[in-house]
C-alpha positions as CSV (number, residue, x, y, z in Angstrom):
1,M,-69.6,48.8,-49.9
2,T,-68.7,45.2,-49.5
3,I,-65.3,43.7,-48.8
4,M,-65.0,42.6,-52.4
5,D,-65.8,46.2,-53.5
6,A,-62.8,47.6,-51.6
7,P,-60.8,49.9,-53.8
8,A,-57.4,48.6,-54.9
9,Q,-54.5,50.7,-53.5
10,D,-51.2,51.2,-55.2
11,T,-48.5,50.4,-52.7
12,T,-46.2,48.7,-55.2
13,T,-43.2,51.1,-54.5
14,A,-43.5,50.8,-50.7
15,R,-43.9,47.0,-50.9
16,K,-41.0,46.6,-53.2
17,D,-38.5,48.7,-51.3
18,F,-39.5,47.7,-47.8
19,G,-40.0,44.1,-48.9
20,A,-36.4,43.9,-50.1
21,I,-35.2,45.4,-46.8
22,A,-37.3,43.0,-44.8
23,D,-36.0,39.9,-46.7
24,R,-32.4,41.0,-46.2
25,L,-32.9,41.6,-42.5
26,A,-34.8,38.4,-42.0
27,A,-31.9,36.4,-43.5
28,G,-29.6,38.0,-40.9
29,F,-32.1,37.6,-38.0
30,A,-32.4,33.9,-38.7
31,K,-28.8,33.4,-37.7
32,S,-29.5,34.4,-34.1
33,A,-33.2,33.3,-33.8
34,A,-32.4,29.9,-32.2
35,E,-30.0,31.3,-29.7
36,N,-32.3,34.1,-28.6
37,D,-35.1,31.6,-28.3
38,S,-33.1,29.1,-26.2
39,G,-32.0,31.9,-23.8
40,D,-35.2,33.9,-23.6
41,C,-33.2,36.8,-25.0
42,F,-35.0,39.8,-26.3
43,V,-34.1,40.7,-29.9
44,A,-32.4,44.0,-29.0
45,S,-29.9,44.0,-31.9
46,H,-32.7,43.3,-34.3
47,Y,-34.4,46.5,-33.2
48,D,-31.3,48.5,-33.8
49,Q,-31.4,47.3,-37.4
50,L,-35.1,48.0,-37.7
51,K,-34.3,51.5,-36.8
52,S,-31.2,52.0,-39.0
53,E,-33.0,50.5,-42.0
54,G,-36.1,52.7,-41.7
55,L,-38.6,50.1,-40.7
56,I,-39.4,51.6,-37.3
57,T,-40.6,54.7,-39.1
58,A,-42.1,53.0,-42.2
59,G,-45.7,53.5,-41.1
60,V,-45.3,57.3,-40.6
61,P,-46.7,59.3,-43.5
62,E,-44.0,60.6,-45.9
63,A,-45.1,64.2,-45.4
64,L,-44.2,63.8,-41.8
65,G,-40.8,62.2,-42.4
66,G,-41.7,58.5,-42.5
67,G,-41.8,55.8,-45.1
68,G,-45.4,56.2,-46.0
69,A,-46.2,52.4,-45.8
70,D,-49.9,51.7,-45.4
71,V,-51.3,48.7,-43.6
72,R,-50.9,46.4,-46.6
73,A,-47.3,47.3,-47.0
74,L,-46.6,46.9,-43.3
75,C,-48.2,43.5,-43.2
76,D,-45.9,42.5,-46.0
77,I,-42.9,43.7,-44.0
78,I,-44.0,41.8,-40.9
79,R,-44.7,38.6,-42.8
80,R,-41.3,38.6,-44.4
81,L,-39.5,39.3,-41.1
82,A,-41.2,36.3,-39.7
83,H,-39.5,34.1,-42.2
84,G,-36.3,34.8,-40.3
85,C,-37.4,35.4,-36.7
86,S,-41.0,35.0,-35.5
87,S,-40.3,37.0,-32.3
88,T,-39.0,40.0,-34.1
89,A,-42.0,40.0,-36.4
90,L,-44.5,39.8,-33.7
91,A,-42.9,42.4,-31.4
92,F,-42.5,44.7,-34.4
93,S,-46.2,44.2,-35.3
94,M,-47.1,45.7,-31.9
95,H,-45.1,48.8,-32.6
96,S,-46.4,48.9,-36.2
97,H,-50.1,48.9,-35.2
98,Q,-49.5,51.7,-32.7
99,V,-48.0,53.8,-35.6
100,A,-50.6,52.7,-38.2
101,F,-53.5,53.8,-36.0
102,P,-52.5,57.5,-35.7
103,A,-51.3,57.4,-39.3
104,W,-54.7,56.2,-40.5
105,R,-56.4,59.0,-38.5
106,W,-54.0,61.5,-40.0
107,H,-55.0,60.4,-43.5
108,H,-58.8,59.9,-42.9
109,Q,-59.9,62.1,-40.0
110,P,-59.0,65.7,-40.5
111,A,-60.2,66.7,-37.0
112,A,-57.7,64.3,-35.5
113,V,-54.7,65.7,-37.3
114,P,-53.7,68.2,-34.5
115,M,-53.9,65.3,-32.0
116,V,-51.8,62.7,-33.9
117,E,-49.4,64.7,-36.0
118,P,-47.0,65.6,-33.2
119,L,-46.6,62.0,-32.2
120,L,-46.0,60.9,-35.8
121,K,-43.4,63.6,-36.3
122,R,-41.6,62.5,-33.1
123,I,-41.6,58.8,-34.2
124,A,-40.0,59.9,-37.5
125,A,-37.5,62.3,-36.0
126,E,-36.5,60.3,-32.9
127,R,-37.1,56.8,-34.2
128,L,-39.3,56.1,-31.2
129,V,-40.5,52.6,-30.4
130,L,-44.1,52.5,-29.3
131,L,-45.4,49.7,-27.1
132,S,-48.9,48.3,-26.6
133,S,-50.2,46.7,-23.4
134,G,-51.8,44.1,-25.6
135,G,-54.7,41.7,-25.1
136,G,-54.3,41.8,-21.3
137,D,-55.5,45.4,-21.4
138,W,-58.4,45.2,-23.8
139,I,-61.8,46.9,-23.7
140,G,-62.3,46.3,-20.0
141,G,-59.2,48.2,-19.1
142,S,-56.8,47.4,-16.2
143,G,-54.9,49.3,-13.6
144,K,-56.1,52.1,-11.3
145,A,-56.2,55.8,-12.0
146,V,-57.1,58.3,-9.2
147,A,-58.1,61.8,-10.1
148,V,-55.7,64.4,-8.6
149,E,-55.2,68.1,-9.2
150,G,-54.3,68.6,-12.8
151,G,-54.6,65.0,-13.9
152,Y,-54.4,61.4,-12.5
153,K,-52.1,59.2,-10.5
154,V,-51.8,55.7,-12.1
155,T,-50.8,52.4,-10.6
156,A,-50.9,49.4,-12.9
157,R,-49.2,46.2,-13.9
158,K,-49.4,45.8,-17.6
159,M,-48.9,42.3,-19.1
160,F,-47.8,41.2,-22.6
161,V,-45.9,44.4,-23.4
162,S,-44.0,43.1,-26.5
163,G,-40.7,44.9,-27.1
164,A,-40.7,46.3,-23.6
165,P,-36.9,46.4,-23.3
166,A,-36.6,48.6,-26.4
167,G,-39.7,50.8,-25.9
168,D,-39.9,54.5,-25.5
169,I,-43.6,55.1,-25.0
170,L,-46.2,52.6,-23.8
171,M,-49.7,53.4,-25.2
172,T,-51.9,52.2,-22.4
173,S,-54.9,52.9,-20.2
174,A,-56.2,52.7,-16.6
175,V,-59.6,52.6,-14.9
176,V,-60.9,55.5,-12.9
177,D,-64.0,55.3,-10.7
178,E,-66.5,58.1,-11.2
179,D,-69.9,58.8,-9.8
180,D,-71.6,57.7,-13.1
181,G,-69.5,54.5,-13.4
182,A,-66.0,53.3,-14.2
183,K,-64.2,55.0,-17.0
184,V,-61.0,54.1,-18.9
185,I,-58.5,56.8,-19.6
186,H,-56.0,56.4,-22.4
187,F,-52.5,58.0,-22.2
188,P,-48.9,57.7,-23.3
189,C,-46.6,56.3,-20.6
190,P,-42.9,57.3,-20.9
191,M,-40.9,54.2,-20.3
192,A,-38.0,56.3,-19.0
193,A,-40.1,57.6,-16.1
194,P,-38.8,56.6,-12.6
195,E,-42.3,55.3,-11.8
196,V,-42.1,52.8,-14.6
197,S,-40.1,49.5,-14.6
198,V,-39.9,46.4,-16.7
199,L,-40.3,43.1,-14.8
200,D,-38.5,39.9,-16.0
201,T,-41.6,37.8,-16.5
202,W,-41.5,36.6,-20.1
203,H,-40.5,32.9,-19.9
204,T,-42.9,31.1,-22.2
205,L,-43.6,28.2,-24.5
206,G,-43.1,30.2,-27.7
207,M,-42.3,33.7,-29.0
208,R,-39.6,33.7,-26.3
209,A,-37.6,36.5,-27.7
210,T,-40.3,39.2,-28.0
211,G,-39.5,40.7,-24.6
212,S,-43.2,40.7,-23.7
213,H,-42.5,41.4,-20.1
214,D,-44.9,42.9,-17.5
215,V,-44.5,46.6,-17.1
216,M,-45.1,48.1,-13.6
217,I,-46.4,51.6,-13.3
218,D,-46.2,52.8,-9.7
219,G,-47.8,56.2,-9.0
220,L,-47.2,57.9,-12.4
221,F,-48.7,61.3,-12.7
222,V,-50.6,61.7,-16.0
223,P,-51.6,65.3,-16.8
224,A,-55.2,65.8,-17.9
225,D,-54.0,67.2,-21.2
226,K,-52.2,64.0,-22.0
227,V,-55.5,62.0,-21.8
228,P,-56.9,62.1,-25.4
229,V,-59.8,59.6,-24.7
230,K,-61.9,58.8,-21.7
231,R,-64.6,56.2,-22.2
232,P,-66.9,53.9,-20.3
233,A,-65.2,50.7,-19.1
234,G,-66.2,47.4,-20.6
235,Q,-68.0,48.7,-23.7
236,W,-67.0,48.9,-27.3
237,H,-66.1,52.5,-28.3
238,P,-65.3,54.1,-31.7
239,L,-61.6,54.1,-30.6
240,F,-61.7,50.3,-30.5
241,F,-63.6,50.0,-33.7
242,M,-60.5,51.7,-35.3
243,L,-58.0,49.7,-33.3
244,G,-59.8,46.4,-33.7
245,T,-59.9,46.9,-37.5
246,I,-56.4,48.3,-38.1
247,A,-54.2,46.4,-35.6
248,F,-55.1,42.7,-36.2
249,P,-54.1,42.3,-39.8
250,L,-50.6,43.5,-38.7
251,I,-50.4,41.2,-35.8
252,Y,-51.6,38.2,-37.7
253,A,-49.2,38.9,-40.6
254,A,-46.5,37.5,-38.2
255,Y,-48.3,34.2,-37.9
256,L,-48.8,33.9,-41.6
257,G,-45.1,34.4,-42.0
258,V,-44.4,31.6,-39.5
259,A,-46.7,29.3,-41.4
260,E,-45.0,30.0,-44.7
261,R,-41.6,29.4,-43.2
262,A,-42.7,26.1,-41.7
263,R,-44.1,25.0,-45.0
264,D,-40.9,25.7,-46.9
265,I,-38.8,23.9,-44.4
266,A,-41.0,20.8,-44.5
267,V,-41.1,20.7,-48.3
268,G,-37.3,20.9,-48.3
269,I,-37.0,17.9,-45.9
270,A,-39.7,15.8,-47.7
271,S,-38.3,16.6,-51.2
272,G,-35.3,14.5,-50.4
273,R,-37.3,11.4,-49.8
274,T,-39.1,8.9,-52.1
275,A,-42.6,10.2,-52.9
276,S,-45.6,8.3,-51.5
277,P,-49.3,8.8,-51.2
278,V,-48.9,9.6,-47.5
279,T,-46.4,12.4,-48.1
280,R,-48.4,13.8,-51.0
281,A,-51.5,13.9,-48.7
282,R,-49.7,15.6,-45.9
283,A,-48.2,18.1,-48.3
284,G,-51.6,18.8,-49.9
285,E,-53.2,19.3,-46.5
286,M,-50.4,21.7,-45.5
287,D,-50.7,23.8,-48.6
288,T,-54.5,23.9,-48.4
289,A,-54.3,25.2,-44.9
290,L,-51.7,27.8,-45.9
291,T,-53.9,28.9,-48.8
292,A,-56.8,29.3,-46.4
293,C,-54.6,31.3,-44.1
294,R,-53.5,33.6,-46.9
295,L,-57.0,34.2,-48.2
296,A,-58.3,35.0,-44.7
297,H,-55.4,37.4,-44.1
298,Q,-56.1,39.2,-47.4
299,H,-59.7,39.5,-46.3
300,M,-58.5,41.3,-43.1
301,I,-56.4,43.7,-45.2
302,A,-59.2,44.4,-47.6
303,T,-61.5,45.2,-44.7
304,V,-59.0,47.8,-43.4
305,E,-58.9,49.3,-46.9
306,L,-62.6,50.1,-46.7
307,N,-61.5,53.0,-44.5
308,A,-64.7,52.8,-42.5
309,P,-64.0,51.3,-39.0
310,S,-67.2,50.0,-37.4
311,A,-68.7,47.1,-35.5
312,E,-69.1,45.4,-39.0
313,T,-65.4,45.8,-39.9
314,V,-64.4,44.5,-36.5
315,N,-66.6,41.5,-37.2
316,Q,-64.9,40.9,-40.6
317,V,-61.4,41.4,-39.3
318,M,-62.0,39.1,-36.3
319,T,-63.5,36.4,-38.5
320,G,-60.4,36.6,-40.6
321,R,-58.2,36.6,-37.5
322,R,-59.9,33.3,-36.3
323,L,-59.4,31.7,-39.7
324,V,-55.7,32.8,-39.9
325,E,-55.2,31.4,-36.4
326,E,-56.7,28.0,-37.1
327,N,-55.2,27.5,-40.5
328,A,-51.7,28.8,-39.6
329,I,-51.6,26.3,-36.7
330,R,-52.9,23.6,-38.9
331,C,-50.3,24.4,-41.6
332,V,-47.4,24.1,-39.1
333,E,-48.9,20.9,-37.6
334,K,-49.0,19.4,-41.1
335,A,-45.5,20.6,-41.7
336,M,-44.3,18.7,-38.7
337,E,-46.0,15.6,-40.0
338,L,-44.6,16.0,-43.5
339,A,-41.1,16.5,-42.1
340,G,-41.4,13.4,-40.0
341,G,-38.8,12.6,-37.3
342,A,-36.3,15.0,-38.8
343,G,-38.6,17.8,-37.9
344,F,-38.4,16.8,-34.2
345,Y,-34.8,18.0,-33.9
346,R,-34.2,21.6,-32.8
347,K,-31.7,22.1,-35.7
348,A,-34.6,21.7,-38.2
349,E,-36.3,24.9,-36.8
350,L,-39.7,23.4,-37.1
351,E,-40.1,22.7,-33.4
352,R,-39.5,26.4,-32.6
353,L,-42.0,27.4,-35.2
354,F,-44.5,24.9,-33.8
355,R,-44.1,26.6,-30.4
356,D,-44.2,30.1,-31.8
357,I,-47.4,29.5,-33.8
358,Q,-49.3,28.6,-30.6
359,A,-49.3,32.3,-29.6
360,A,-51.9,32.9,-32.3
361,R,-54.5,31.5,-30.0
362,Y,-54.2,34.2,-27.3
363,H,-55.0,37.6,-28.9
364,P,-58.5,39.1,-28.8
365,L,-61.0,38.1,-29.9
366,Q,-60.4,34.5,-28.8
367,K,-62.5,31.9,-30.6
368,E,-65.4,31.7,-28.2
369,I,-65.8,35.5,-28.0
370,Q,-65.3,35.9,-31.7
371,T,-68.1,33.3,-32.3
372,E,-70.5,35.1,-30.0
373,Y,-69.7,38.5,-31.5
374,A,-70.3,37.2,-35.1
375,G,-73.5,35.5,-33.9
376,A,-74.8,38.7,-32.4
377,M,-74.0,40.6,-35.6
378,A,-75.8,38.0,-37.6
379,L,-78.9,38.2,-35.4
380,G,-78.9,42.0,-35.2
381,Q,-78.2,42.0,-31.5
382,S,-76.0,44.3,-29.5
383,I,-72.2,43.6,-29.4
384,D,-71.5,46.4,-26.9
385,T,-70.2,44.2,-24.1
386,I,-69.0,41.2,-26.2
387,Y,-65.2,41.5,-26.2
């Protein structure tokens, strides 16, 4: 089955209901976005509203007490939230993909149901916020795990943990040395454990209010029965074919939303001026980049909807991720040009969006690695250690 053959899925109800909620929340979030940005303040109050409005549990299957939103519907929520607050959208995307991953397994992998259902039920009942250790903890793994009686002792410093101040469980990993080579163990890390602390490290160019601080894990005991996956370090694994396919459309929905917001602001500024060939050219380049961004993101979503994670779907998603990155950044750059000097003022919001969109560069697979991965796929070569 090709990407164009992907079956259409009816998510109209979920999109309509959650879309309206996301639009309303985004309008409110926009009022504090600049203040949070200028003070490096995590969007804690926004998370309270994400919980109370049912968005934190939106990705949990309805049968388990959640909203039943699939990846397409979740992308729409995140994109809309970004119209009001880039940081809220990006941080929420990290929680969303950690929910969408077990939800996808619950729907499509019957053997995994006993493993993922208890977590999904807890998310719905307790409105848990899940965290991801992000691109700093990719396929190679990070941190050290030592085998002890009944499990492992883990010491690690995890970077880019978006939403850390609000998190309940960090879904993470650590490397354990074994006789036949290094292995990566995956496990849930309770953020309330005394061995876990959030370090005040997130002071950045953009996406300043995501709370993507480092998390320190100092000697946490992880029982063996809490380790669902142990895999060779530094190699692609079926787990990452699933994660790589499902997670990135959600993450990059935030950047699409940033680009859309920048476009609308720039058009609003330019519309009050006398038209000229220069402004028309800038507006045309901006809208062309935004269209390319939207098409690439739809390609990513369609790949997820094939429901067949593999090296090939990762290739398709990561190609889309690269195209969204480049065209979202270009769209915002052109929006700055179209707005002219007015866009240089903080009150215009464009300068914040210009800073926020830069973060699209830094998630896996970054462009050089994505290019090598795509080339290896084209030539029929191994991608096992290209990440």
